[in-house]
PDB file of N, CA, C and O in Angstrom:
ATOM      1  N   MET A   1      -7.817 -11.630  11.594  1.00  0.00           N
ATOM      2  CA  MET A   1      -6.636 -10.808  11.410  1.00  0.00           C
ATOM      3  C   MET A   1      -7.075  -9.364  11.158  1.00  0.00           C
ATOM      4  O   MET A   1      -8.071  -9.118  10.477  1.00  0.00           O
ATOM      5  N   LEU A   2      -6.335  -8.434  11.706  1.00  0.00           N
ATOM      6  CA  LEU A   2      -6.665  -7.024  11.578  1.00  0.00           C
ATOM      7  C   LEU A   2      -5.825  -6.359  10.492  1.00  0.00           C
ATOM      8  O   LEU A   2      -4.779  -6.872  10.093  1.00  0.00           O
ATOM      9  N   GLU A   3      -6.306  -5.203  10.023  1.00  0.00           N
ATOM     10  CA  GLU A   3      -5.573  -4.440   9.007  1.00  0.00           C
ATOM     11  C   GLU A   3      -4.175  -4.082   9.491  1.00  0.00           C
ATOM     12  O   GLU A   3      -3.217  -4.146   8.720  1.00  0.00           O
ATOM     13  N   ARG A   4      -4.049  -3.709  10.756  1.00  0.00           N
ATOM     14  CA  ARG A   4      -2.734  -3.305  11.255  1.00  0.00           C
ATOM     15  C   ARG A   4      -1.739  -4.464  11.213  1.00  0.00           C
ATOM     16  O   ARG A   4      -0.535  -4.241  11.078  1.00  0.00           O
ATOM     17  N   GLU A   5      -2.233  -5.701  11.327  1.00  0.00           N
ATOM     18  CA  GLU A   5      -1.351  -6.866  11.230  1.00  0.00           C
ATOM     19  C   GLU A   5      -0.840  -7.048   9.800  1.00  0.00           C
ATOM     20  O   GLU A   5       0.323  -7.392   9.589  1.00  0.00           O
ATOM     21  N   VAL A   6      -1.710  -6.817   8.832  1.00  0.00           N
ATOM     22  CA  VAL A   6      -1.304  -6.890   7.422  1.00  0.00           C
ATOM     23  C   VAL A   6      -0.275  -5.800   7.140  1.00  0.00           C
ATOM     24  O   VAL A   6       0.745  -6.052   6.499  1.00  0.00           O
ATOM     25  N   GLU A   7      -0.544  -4.595   7.620  1.00  0.00           N
ATOM     26  CA  GLU A   7       0.366  -3.475   7.401  1.00  0.00           C
ATOM     27  C   GLU A   7       1.713  -3.717   8.086  1.00  0.00           C
ATOM     28  O   GLU A   7       2.758  -3.438   7.497  1.00  0.00           O
ATOM     29  N   SER A   8       1.706  -4.226   9.308  1.00  0.00           N
ATOM     30  CA  SER A   8       2.952  -4.509  10.026  1.00  0.00           C
ATOM     31  C   SER A   8       3.770  -5.573   9.307  1.00  0.00           C
ATOM     32  O   SER A   8       4.995  -5.474   9.231  1.00  0.00           O
ATOM     33  N   HIS A   9       3.097  -6.584   8.783  1.00  0.00           N
ATOM     34  CA  HIS A   9       3.791  -7.642   8.046  1.00  0.00           C
ATOM     35  C   HIS A   9       4.411  -7.086   6.767  1.00  0.00           C
ATOM     36  O   HIS A   9       5.550  -7.414   6.437  1.00  0.00           O
ATOM     37  N   LEU A  10       3.674  -6.252   6.049  1.00  0.00           N
ATOM     38  CA  LEU A  10       4.210  -5.620   4.840  1.00  0.00           C
ATOM     39  C   LEU A  10       5.466  -4.813   5.186  1.00  0.00           C
ATOM     40  O   LEU A  10       6.474  -4.913   4.487  1.00  0.00           O
ATOM     41  N   LEU A  11       5.413  -4.028   6.238  1.00  0.00           N
ATOM     42  CA  LEU A  11       6.547  -3.225   6.663  1.00  0.00           C
ATOM     43  C   LEU A  11       7.755  -4.115   6.988  1.00  0.00           C
ATOM     44  O   LEU A  11       8.875  -3.828   6.563  1.00  0.00           O
ATOM     45  N   ALA A  12       7.524  -5.177   7.731  1.00  0.00           N
ATOM     46  CA  ALA A  12       8.617  -6.087   8.105  1.00  0.00           C
ATOM     47  C   ALA A  12       9.247  -6.734   6.875  1.00  0.00           C
ATOM     48  O   ALA A  12      10.471  -6.816   6.781  1.00  0.00           O
ATOM     49  N   ARG A  13       8.423  -7.195   5.929  1.00  0.00           N
ATOM     50  CA  ARG A  13       8.946  -7.831   4.711  1.00  0.00           C
ATOM     51  C   ARG A  13       9.736  -6.835   3.882  1.00  0.00           C
ATOM     52  O   ARG A  13      10.794  -7.175   3.351  1.00  0.00           O
ATOM     53  N   CYS A  14       9.243  -5.613   3.761  1.00  0.00           N
ATOM     54  CA  CYS A  14       9.970  -4.594   3.001  1.00  0.00           C
ATOM     55  C   CYS A  14      11.320  -4.317   3.630  1.00  0.00           C
ATOM     56  O   CYS A  14      12.329  -4.245   2.929  1.00  0.00           O
ATOM     57  N   ARG A  15      11.350  -4.162   4.936  1.00  0.00           N
ATOM     58  CA  ARG A  15      12.611  -3.918   5.630  1.00  0.00           C
ATOM     59  C   ARG A  15      13.576  -5.082   5.445  1.00  0.00           C
ATOM     60  O   ARG A  15      14.778  -4.884   5.265  1.00  0.00           O
ATOM     61  N   GLN A  16      13.038  -6.291   5.491  1.00  0.00           N
ATOM     62  CA  GLN A  16      13.855  -7.496   5.366  1.00  0.00           C
ATOM     63  C   GLN A  16      14.589  -7.549   4.025  1.00  0.00           C
ATOM     64  O   GLN A  16      15.733  -8.000   3.969  1.00  0.00           O
ATOM     65  N   ILE A  17      13.951  -7.098   2.952  1.00  0.00           N
ATOM     66  CA  ILE A  17      14.587  -7.168   1.634  1.00  0.00           C
ATOM     67  C   ILE A  17      15.145  -5.830   1.168  1.00  0.00           C
ATOM     68  O   ILE A  17      15.626  -5.714   0.041  1.00  0.00           O
ATOM     69  N   GLY A  18      15.082  -4.829   2.024  1.00  0.00           N
ATOM     70  CA  GLY A  18      15.737  -3.566   1.715  1.00  0.00           C
ATOM     71  C   GLY A  18      14.897  -2.532   0.992  1.00  0.00           C
ATOM     72  O   GLY A  18      15.445  -1.573   0.448  1.00  0.00           O
ATOM     73  N   PHE A  19      13.573  -2.701   0.969  1.00  0.00           N
ATOM     74  CA  PHE A  19      12.698  -1.691   0.379  1.00  0.00           C
ATOM     75  C   PHE A  19      12.354  -0.654   1.441  1.00  0.00           C
ATOM     76  O   PHE A  19      12.298  -0.975   2.629  1.00  0.00           O
ATOM     77  N   LEU A  20      12.127   0.570   1.026  1.00  0.00           N
ATOM     78  CA  LEU A  20      11.602   1.589   1.929  1.00  0.00           C
ATOM     79  C   LEU A  20      10.083   1.466   1.938  1.00  0.00           C
ATOM     80  O   LEU A  20       9.457   1.410   0.879  1.00  0.00           O
ATOM     81  N   CYS A  21       9.503   1.425   3.103  1.00  0.00           N
ATOM     82  CA  CYS A  21       8.046   1.314   3.239  1.00  0.00           C
ATOM     83  C   CYS A  21       7.617   2.402   4.208  1.00  0.00           C
ATOM     84  O   CYS A  21       7.679   2.233   5.426  1.00  0.00           O
ATOM     85  N   MET A  22       7.180   3.521   3.647  1.00  0.00           N
ATOM     86  CA  MET A  22       6.899   4.702   4.453  1.00  0.00           C
ATOM     87  C   MET A  22       5.403   4.915   4.620  1.00  0.00           C
ATOM     88  O   MET A  22       4.621   4.727   3.688  1.00  0.00           O
ATOM     89  N   LYS A  23       5.025   5.310   5.830  1.00  0.00           N
ATOM     90  CA  LYS A  23       3.633   5.674   6.093  1.00  0.00           C
ATOM     91  C   LYS A  23       3.309   6.894   5.250  1.00  0.00           C
ATOM     92  O   LYS A  23       4.101   7.835   5.191  1.00  0.00           O
ATOM     93  N   PHE A  24       2.152   6.888   4.595  1.00  0.00           N
ATOM     94  CA  PHE A  24       1.780   7.973   3.710  1.00  0.00           C
ATOM     95  C   PHE A  24       0.557   8.679   4.259  1.00  0.00           C
ATOM     96  O   PHE A  24      -0.488   8.063   4.465  1.00  0.00           O
ATOM     97  N   THR A  25       0.692   9.964   4.495  1.00  0.00           N
ATOM     98  CA  THR A  25      -0.451  10.801   4.864  1.00  0.00           C
ATOM     99  C   THR A  25      -0.409  12.042   3.991  1.00  0.00           C
ATOM    100  O   THR A  25       0.662  12.508   3.600  1.00  0.00           O
ATOM    101  N   SER A  26      -1.558  12.557   3.699  1.00  0.00           N
ATOM    102  CA  SER A  26      -1.649  13.755   2.886  1.00  0.00           C
ATOM    103  C   SER A  26      -2.618  14.712   3.578  1.00  0.00           C
ATOM    104  O   SER A  26      -3.833  14.595   3.415  1.00  0.00           O
ATOM    105  N   PRO A  27      -2.084  15.649   4.343  1.00  0.00           N
ATOM    106  CA  PRO A  27      -2.962  16.573   5.068  1.00  0.00           C
ATOM    107  C   PRO A  27      -3.972  17.249   4.139  1.00  0.00           C
ATOM    108  O   PRO A  27      -3.619  17.760   3.076  1.00  0.00           O
ATOM    109  N   GLY A  28      -5.204  17.239   4.558  1.00  0.00           N
ATOM    110  CA  GLY A  28      -6.247  17.877   3.763  1.00  0.00           C
ATOM    111  C   GLY A  28      -6.816  16.990   2.667  1.00  0.00           C
ATOM    112  O   GLY A  28      -7.724  17.405   1.947  1.00  0.00           O
ATOM    113  N   ARG A  29      -6.297  15.774   2.529  1.00  0.00           N
ATOM    114  CA  ARG A  29      -6.809  14.861   1.491  1.00  0.00           C
ATOM    115  C   ARG A  29      -7.007  13.482   2.112  1.00  0.00           C
ATOM    116  O   ARG A  29      -6.043  12.801   2.459  1.00  0.00           O
ATOM    117  N   SER A  30      -8.233  13.091   2.242  1.00  0.00           N
ATOM    118  CA  SER A  30      -8.570  11.774   2.776  1.00  0.00           C
ATOM    119  C   SER A  30      -8.595  10.745   1.657  1.00  0.00           C
ATOM    120  O   SER A  30      -8.699  11.094   0.481  1.00  0.00           O
ATOM    121  N   GLY A  31      -8.500   9.482   2.029  1.00  0.00           N
ATOM    122  CA  GLY A  31      -8.649   8.395   1.059  1.00  0.00           C
ATOM    123  C   GLY A  31      -7.373   7.957   0.382  1.00  0.00           C
ATOM    124  O   GLY A  31      -7.410   7.114  -0.514  1.00  0.00           O
ATOM    125  N   VAL A  32      -6.214   8.525   0.800  1.00  0.00           N
ATOM    126  CA  VAL A  32      -4.952   8.133   0.170  1.00  0.00           C
ATOM    127  C   VAL A  32      -4.486   6.787   0.723  1.00  0.00           C
ATOM    128  O   VAL A  32      -4.854   6.419   1.839  1.00  0.00           O
ATOM    129  N   PRO A  33      -3.673   6.045  -0.049  1.00  0.00           N
ATOM    130  CA  PRO A  33      -3.165   4.752   0.433  1.00  0.00           C
ATOM    131  C   PRO A  33      -2.345   4.897   1.719  1.00  0.00           C
ATOM    132  O   PRO A  33      -1.847   5.975   2.044  1.00  0.00           O
ATOM    133  N   ASP A  34      -2.221   3.771   2.442  1.00  0.00           N
ATOM    134  CA  ASP A  34      -1.524   3.751   3.731  1.00  0.00           C
ATOM    135  C   ASP A  34      -0.014   3.905   3.613  1.00  0.00           C
ATOM    136  O   ASP A  34       0.615   4.554   4.450  1.00  0.00           O
ATOM    137  N   ARG A  35       0.567   3.312   2.578  1.00  0.00           N
ATOM    138  CA  ARG A  35       2.020   3.213   2.481  1.00  0.00           C
ATOM    139  C   ARG A  35       2.539   3.589   1.101  1.00  0.00           C
ATOM    140  O   ARG A  35       1.848   3.427   0.095  1.00  0.00           O
ATOM    141  N   VAL A  36       3.771   4.094   1.072  1.00  0.00           N
ATOM    142  CA  VAL A  36       4.526   4.297  -0.159  1.00  0.00           C
ATOM    143  C   VAL A  36       5.715   3.345  -0.060  1.00  0.00           C
ATOM    144  O   VAL A  36       6.485   3.408   0.899  1.00  0.00           O
ATOM    145  N   VAL A  37       5.865   2.468  -1.044  1.00  0.00           N
ATOM    146  CA  VAL A  37       6.959   1.504  -1.039  1.00  0.00           C
ATOM    147  C   VAL A  37       7.914   1.877  -2.167  1.00  0.00           C
ATOM    148  O   VAL A  37       7.528   1.930  -3.335  1.00  0.00           O
ATOM    149  N   VAL A  38       9.163   2.133  -1.798  1.00  0.00           N
ATOM    150  CA  VAL A  38      10.190   2.526  -2.759  1.00  0.00           C
ATOM    151  C   VAL A  38      11.116   1.333  -2.962  1.00  0.00           C
ATOM    152  O   VAL A  38      11.709   0.823  -2.012  1.00  0.00           O
ATOM    153  N   THR A  39      11.234   0.892  -4.225  1.00  0.00           N
ATOM    154  CA  THR A  39      12.042  -0.274  -4.578  1.00  0.00           C
ATOM    155  C   THR A  39      12.985   0.105  -5.717  1.00  0.00           C
ATOM    156  O   THR A  39      12.821   1.161  -6.328  1.00  0.00           O
ATOM    157  N   PRO A  40      13.959  -0.736  -6.005  1.00  0.00           N
ATOM    158  CA  PRO A  40      14.816  -0.464  -7.161  1.00  0.00           C
ATOM    159  C   PRO A  40      14.046  -0.438  -8.482  1.00  0.00           C
ATOM    160  O   PRO A  40      14.499   0.176  -9.448  1.00  0.00           O
ATOM    161  N   MET A  41      12.891  -1.096  -8.534  1.00  0.00           N
ATOM    162  CA  MET A  41      12.089  -1.141  -9.760  1.00  0.00           C
ATOM    163  C   MET A  41      11.146   0.042  -9.898  1.00  0.00           C
ATOM    164  O   MET A  41      10.614   0.288 -10.980  1.00  0.00           O
ATOM    165  N   GLY A  42      10.937   0.766  -8.825  1.00  0.00           N
ATOM    166  CA  GLY A  42      10.020   1.897  -8.872  1.00  0.00           C
ATOM    167  C   GLY A  42       9.327   2.101  -7.539  1.00  0.00           C
ATOM    168  O   GLY A  42       9.602   1.408  -6.559  1.00  0.00           O
ATOM    169  N   THR A  43       8.435   3.056  -7.526  1.00  0.00           N
ATOM    170  CA  THR A  43       7.694   3.413  -6.320  1.00  0.00           C
ATOM    171  C   THR A  43       6.225   3.058  -6.503  1.00  0.00           C
ATOM    172  O   THR A  43       5.630   3.352  -7.540  1.00  0.00           O
ATOM    173  N   VAL A  44       5.648   2.426  -5.494  1.00  0.00           N
ATOM    174  CA  VAL A  44       4.244   2.045  -5.545  1.00  0.00           C
ATOM    175  C   VAL A  44       3.549   2.505  -4.267  1.00  0.00           C
ATOM    176  O   VAL A  44       4.178   2.671  -3.222  1.00  0.00           O
ATOM    177  N   PHE A  45       2.259   2.704  -4.373  1.00  0.00           N
ATOM    178  CA  PHE A  45       1.420   3.035  -3.230  1.00  0.00           C
ATOM    179  C   PHE A  45       0.669   1.774  -2.831  1.00  0.00           C
ATOM    180  O   PHE A  45       0.228   1.012  -3.692  1.00  0.00           O
ATOM    181  N   VAL A  46       0.522   1.550  -1.526  1.00  0.00           N
ATOM    182  CA  VAL A  46      -0.139   0.341  -1.042  1.00  0.00           C
ATOM    183  C   VAL A  46      -1.187   0.709  -0.004  1.00  0.00           C
ATOM    184  O   VAL A  46      -0.897   1.391   0.978  1.00  0.00           O
ATOM    185  N   GLU A  47      -2.397   0.252  -0.235  1.00  0.00           N
ATOM    186  CA  GLU A  47      -3.482   0.356   0.741  1.00  0.00           C
ATOM    187  C   GLU A  47      -3.633  -1.017   1.370  1.00  0.00           C
ATOM    188  O   GLU A  47      -3.843  -2.002   0.662  1.00  0.00           O
ATOM    189  N   THR A  48      -3.530  -1.095   2.691  1.00  0.00           N
ATOM    190  CA  THR A  48      -3.707  -2.372   3.371  1.00  0.00           C
ATOM    191  C   THR A  48      -5.122  -2.473   3.924  1.00  0.00           C
ATOM    192  O   THR A  48      -5.724  -1.489   4.354  1.00  0.00           O
ATOM    193  N   LYS A  49      -5.628  -3.701   3.896  1.00  0.00           N
ATOM    194  CA  LYS A  49      -6.962  -4.006   4.417  1.00  0.00           C
ATOM    195  C   LYS A  49      -6.894  -5.320   5.171  1.00  0.00           C
ATOM    196  O   LYS A  49      -5.995  -6.128   4.938  1.00  0.00           O
ATOM    197  N   ARG A  50      -7.832  -5.538   6.068  1.00  0.00           N
ATOM    198  CA  ARG A  50      -7.940  -6.853   6.695  1.00  0.00           C
ATOM    199  C   ARG A  50      -8.342  -7.845   5.603  1.00  0.00           C
ATOM    200  O   ARG A  50      -8.863  -7.428   4.568  1.00  0.00           O
ATOM    201  N   PRO A  51      -8.115  -9.137   5.804  1.00  0.00           N
ATOM    202  CA  PRO A  51      -8.508 -10.100   4.771  1.00  0.00           C
ATOM    203  C   PRO A  51      -9.987  -9.938   4.401  1.00  0.00           C
ATOM    204  O   PRO A  51     -10.868  -9.951   5.261  1.00  0.00           O
ATOM    205  N   GLY A  52     -10.226  -9.788   3.112  1.00  0.00           N
ATOM    206  CA  GLY A  52     -11.587  -9.602   2.612  1.00  0.00           C
ATOM    207  C   GLY A  52     -12.091  -8.181   2.732  1.00  0.00           C
ATOM    208  O   GLY A  52     -13.207  -7.887   2.303  1.00  0.00           O
ATOM    209  N   GLY A  53     -11.293  -7.287   3.308  1.00  0.00           N
ATOM    210  CA  GLY A  53     -11.712  -5.895   3.471  1.00  0.00           C
ATOM    211  C   GLY A  53     -11.827  -5.190   2.129  1.00  0.00           C
ATOM    212  O   GLY A  53     -11.124  -5.534   1.179  1.00  0.00           O
ATOM    213  N   LYS A  54     -12.696  -4.223   2.054  1.00  0.00           N
ATOM    214  CA  LYS A  54     -12.947  -3.487   0.809  1.00  0.00           C
ATOM    215  C   LYS A  54     -12.577  -2.021   0.969  1.00  0.00           C
ATOM    216  O   LYS A  54     -12.611  -1.474   2.071  1.00  0.00           O
ATOM    217  N   LEU A  55     -12.225  -1.400  -0.136  1.00  0.00           N
ATOM    218  CA  LEU A  55     -11.969   0.033  -0.152  1.00  0.00           C
ATOM    219  C   LEU A  55     -13.271   0.789   0.092  1.00  0.00           C
ATOM    220  O   LEU A  55     -14.342   0.364  -0.342  1.00  0.00           O
ATOM    221  N   SER A  56     -13.163   1.913   0.793  1.00  0.00           N
ATOM    222  CA  SER A  56     -14.325   2.790   0.919  1.00  0.00           C
ATOM    223  C   SER A  56     -14.552   3.458  -0.435  1.00  0.00           C
ATOM    224  O   SER A  56     -13.680   3.416  -1.302  1.00  0.00           O
ATOM    225  N   LEU A  57     -15.698   4.063  -0.616  1.00  0.00           N
ATOM    226  CA  LEU A  57     -15.986   4.753  -1.867  1.00  0.00           C
ATOM    227  C   LEU A  57     -14.943   5.839  -2.131  1.00  0.00           C
ATOM    228  O   LEU A  57     -14.469   5.984  -3.258  1.00  0.00           O
ATOM    229  N   LEU A  58     -14.582   6.608  -1.086  1.00  0.00           N
ATOM    230  CA  LEU A  58     -13.572   7.651  -1.254  1.00  0.00           C
ATOM    231  C   LEU A  58     -12.225   7.044  -1.653  1.00  0.00           C
ATOM    232  O   LEU A  58     -11.546   7.577  -2.531  1.00  0.00           O
ATOM    233  N   GLN A  59     -11.834   5.943  -1.023  1.00  0.00           N
ATOM    234  CA  GLN A  59     -10.575   5.290  -1.382  1.00  0.00           C
ATOM    235  C   GLN A  59     -10.605   4.799  -2.832  1.00  0.00           C
ATOM    236  O   GLN A  59      -9.599   4.894  -3.535  1.00  0.00           O
ATOM    237  N   GLU A  60     -11.738   4.280  -3.283  1.00  0.00           N
ATOM    238  CA  GLU A  60     -11.859   3.851  -4.682  1.00  0.00           C
ATOM    239  C   GLU A  60     -11.657   5.024  -5.631  1.00  0.00           C
ATOM    240  O   GLU A  60     -10.953   4.907  -6.634  1.00  0.00           O
ATOM    241  N   VAL A  61     -12.273   6.148  -5.312  1.00  0.00           N
ATOM    242  CA  VAL A  61     -12.160   7.339  -6.167  1.00  0.00           C
ATOM    243  C   VAL A  61     -10.715   7.830  -6.207  1.00  0.00           C
ATOM    244  O   VAL A  61     -10.181   8.100  -7.284  1.00  0.00           O
ATOM    245  N   VAL A  62     -10.080   7.947  -5.043  1.00  0.00           N
ATOM    246  CA  VAL A  62      -8.702   8.440  -4.979  1.00  0.00           C
ATOM    247  C   VAL A  62      -7.754   7.474  -5.688  1.00  0.00           C
ATOM    248  O   VAL A  62      -6.880   7.902  -6.442  1.00  0.00           O
ATOM    249  N   THR A  63      -7.923   6.182  -5.452  1.00  0.00           N
ATOM    250  CA  THR A  63      -7.077   5.175  -6.103  1.00  0.00           C
ATOM    251  C   THR A  63      -7.202   5.265  -7.618  1.00  0.00           C
ATOM    252  O   THR A  63      -6.195   5.208  -8.325  1.00  0.00           O
ATOM    253  N   GLU A  64      -8.408   5.404  -8.118  1.00  0.00           N
ATOM    254  CA  GLU A  64      -8.610   5.500  -9.566  1.00  0.00           C
ATOM    255  C   GLU A  64      -7.977   6.776 -10.127  1.00  0.00           C
ATOM    256  O   GLU A  64      -7.373   6.741 -11.199  1.00  0.00           O
ATOM    257  N   LYS A  65      -8.106   7.889  -9.427  1.00  0.00           N
ATOM    258  CA  LYS A  65      -7.468   9.141  -9.870  1.00  0.00           C
ATOM    259  C   LYS A  65      -5.956   8.979  -9.930  1.00  0.00           C
ATOM    260  O   LYS A  65      -5.313   9.423 -10.881  1.00  0.00           O
ATOM    261  N   MET A  66      -5.394   8.344  -8.915  1.00  0.00           N
ATOM    262  CA  MET A  66      -3.948   8.131  -8.880  1.00  0.00           C
ATOM    263  C   MET A  66      -3.504   7.246 -10.046  1.00  0.00           C
ATOM    264  O   MET A  66      -2.498   7.529 -10.695  1.00  0.00           O
ATOM    265  N   ARG A  67      -4.255   6.178 -10.308  1.00  0.00           N
ATOM    266  CA  ARG A  67      -3.907   5.291 -11.425  1.00  0.00           C
ATOM    267  C   ARG A  67      -4.006   6.009 -12.759  1.00  0.00           C
ATOM    268  O   ARG A  67      -3.142   5.836 -13.620  1.00  0.00           O
ATOM    269  N   ARG A  68      -5.044   6.809 -12.944  1.00  0.00           N
ATOM    270  CA  ARG A  68      -5.180   7.562 -14.195  1.00  0.00           C
ATOM    271  C   ARG A  68      -4.021   8.543 -14.391  1.00  0.00           C
ATOM    272  O   ARG A  68      -3.636   8.847 -15.519  1.00  0.00           O
ATOM    273  N   ALA A  69      -3.472   9.033 -13.274  1.00  0.00           N
ATOM    274  CA  ALA A  69      -2.352   9.968 -13.340  1.00  0.00           C
ATOM    275  C   ALA A  69      -1.013   9.253 -13.508  1.00  0.00           C
ATOM    276  O   ALA A  69       0.030   9.896 -13.628  1.00  0.00           O
ATOM    277  N   GLY A  70      -1.049   7.917 -13.515  1.00  0.00           N
ATOM    278  CA  GLY A  70       0.176   7.154 -13.760  1.00  0.00           C
ATOM    279  C   GLY A  70       0.769   6.455 -12.555  1.00  0.00           C
ATOM    280  O   GLY A  70       1.810   5.810 -12.679  1.00  0.00           O
ATOM    281  N   ALA A  71       0.145   6.560 -11.399  1.00  0.00           N
ATOM    282  CA  ALA A  71       0.668   5.909 -10.196  1.00  0.00           C
ATOM    283  C   ALA A  71       0.321   4.424 -10.201  1.00  0.00           C
ATOM    284  O   ALA A  71      -0.705   4.009 -10.738  1.00  0.00           O
ATOM    285  N   GLU A  72       1.190   3.649  -9.598  1.00  0.00           N
ATOM    286  CA  GLU A  72       0.923   2.226  -9.388  1.00  0.00           C
ATOM    287  C   GLU A  72       0.404   2.075  -7.966  1.00  0.00           C
ATOM    288  O   GLU A  72       1.100   2.398  -7.004  1.00  0.00           O
ATOM    289  N   VAL A  73      -0.830   1.579  -7.840  1.00  0.00           N
ATOM    290  CA  VAL A  73      -1.477   1.453  -6.539  1.00  0.00           C
ATOM    291  C   VAL A  73      -1.932   0.010  -6.363  1.00  0.00           C
ATOM    292  O   VAL A  73      -2.560  -0.565  -7.251  1.00  0.00           O
ATOM    293  N   HIS A  74      -1.608  -0.572  -5.202  1.00  0.00           N
ATOM    294  CA  HIS A  74      -2.003  -1.948  -4.898  1.00  0.00           C
ATOM    295  C   HIS A  74      -2.816  -1.974  -3.613  1.00  0.00           C
ATOM    296  O   HIS A  74      -2.599  -1.167  -2.709  1.00  0.00           O
ATOM    297  N   VAL A  75      -3.750  -2.904  -3.545  1.00  0.00           N
ATOM    298  CA  VAL A  75      -4.508  -3.152  -2.327  1.00  0.00           C
ATOM    299  C   VAL A  75      -4.072  -4.526  -1.832  1.00  0.00           C
ATOM    300  O   VAL A  75      -4.158  -5.512  -2.564  1.00  0.00           O
ATOM    301  N   VAL A  76      -3.601  -4.587  -0.580  1.00  0.00           N
ATOM    302  CA  VAL A  76      -3.093  -5.829  -0.005  1.00  0.00           C
ATOM    303  C   VAL A  76      -3.970  -6.194   1.188  1.00  0.00           C
ATOM    304  O   VAL A  76      -4.126  -5.411   2.125  1.00  0.00           O
ATOM    305  N   ASP A  77      -4.543  -7.400   1.136  1.00  0.00           N
ATOM    306  CA  ASP A  77      -5.402  -7.845   2.230  1.00  0.00           C
ATOM    307  C   ASP A  77      -4.986  -9.222   2.761  1.00  0.00           C
ATOM    308  O   ASP A  77      -5.790  -9.954   3.338  1.00  0.00           O
ATOM    309  N   GLU A  78      -3.707  -9.551   2.549  1.00  0.00           N
ATOM    310  CA  GLU A  78      -3.179 -10.813   3.066  1.00  0.00           C
ATOM    311  C   GLU A  78      -1.705 -10.630   3.399  1.00  0.00           C
ATOM    312  O   GLU A  78      -1.084  -9.650   2.989  1.00  0.00           O
ATOM    313  N   LEU A  79      -1.160 -11.564   4.133  1.00  0.00           N
ATOM    314  CA  LEU A  79       0.253 -11.501   4.468  1.00  0.00           C
ATOM    315  C   LEU A  79       1.062 -11.781   3.213  1.00  0.00           C
ATOM    316  O   LEU A  79       0.822 -12.768   2.516  1.00  0.00           O
ATOM    317  N   VAL A  80       2.010 -10.919   2.930  1.00  0.00           N
ATOM    318  CA  VAL A  80       2.796 -10.986   1.694  1.00  0.00           C
ATOM    319  C   VAL A  80       4.124 -11.665   2.003  1.00  0.00           C
ATOM    320  O   VAL A  80       4.925 -11.141   2.777  1.00  0.00           O
ATOM    321  N   GLU A  81       4.356 -12.820   1.407  1.00  0.00           N
ATOM    322  CA  GLU A  81       5.616 -13.524   1.607  1.00  0.00           C
ATOM    323  C   GLU A  81       6.586 -13.255   0.458  1.00  0.00           C
ATOM    324  O   GLU A  81       7.798 -13.216   0.669  1.00  0.00           O
ATOM    325  N   HIS A  82       6.071 -13.073  -0.735  1.00  0.00           N
ATOM    326  CA  HIS A  82       6.923 -12.918  -1.904  1.00  0.00           C
ATOM    327  C   HIS A  82       6.721 -11.542  -2.508  1.00  0.00           C
ATOM    328  O   HIS A  82       5.687 -11.274  -3.118  1.00  0.00           O
ATOM    329  N   LEU A  83       7.703 -10.666  -2.341  1.00  0.00           N
ATOM    330  CA  LEU A  83       7.674  -9.349  -2.965  1.00  0.00           C
ATOM    331  C   LEU A  83       8.632  -9.370  -4.144  1.00  0.00           C
ATOM    332  O   LEU A  83       9.707  -9.965  -4.070  1.00  0.00           O
ATOM    333  N   ALA A  84       8.246  -8.726  -5.220  1.00  0.00           N
ATOM    334  CA  ALA A  84       9.123  -8.644  -6.404  1.00  0.00           C
ATOM    335  C   ALA A  84      10.401  -7.918  -6.025  1.00  0.00           C
ATOM    336  O   ALA A  84      10.361  -6.838  -5.434  1.00  0.00           O
ATOM    337  N   THR A  85      11.523  -8.511  -6.364  1.00  0.00           N
ATOM    338  CA  THR A  85      12.810  -7.903  -6.030  1.00  0.00           C
ATOM    339  C   THR A  85      13.621  -7.580  -7.270  1.00  0.00           C
ATOM    340  O   THR A  85      14.764  -7.138  -7.158  1.00  0.00           O
ATOM    341  N   ARG A  86      13.061  -7.787  -8.437  1.00  0.00           N
ATOM    342  CA  ARG A  86      13.747  -7.449  -9.692  1.00  0.00           C
ATOM    343  C   ARG A  86      12.767  -6.826 -10.645  1.00  0.00           C
ATOM    344  O   ARG A  86      13.137  -6.466 -11.763  1.00  0.00           O
TER     345      ARG A  86
END
């Protein structure tokens, strides 16, 4: 399974339950997560990987900086069937 398949599945599941799942890019800043997911419970950043895939060193650094600043960041490397809806 490829990373794009995991990302496509996440997008489809979010749309199915009414979450916004937006592609996230930050010009001039590499290593940011792939997606921003907006839910009634809050906003989270999601980095998708192929099953067993690992974050690059830059992605680890950026993810940790974001978490220290208060962001919720998740790494998803499998097909997600159950997303929190409350």
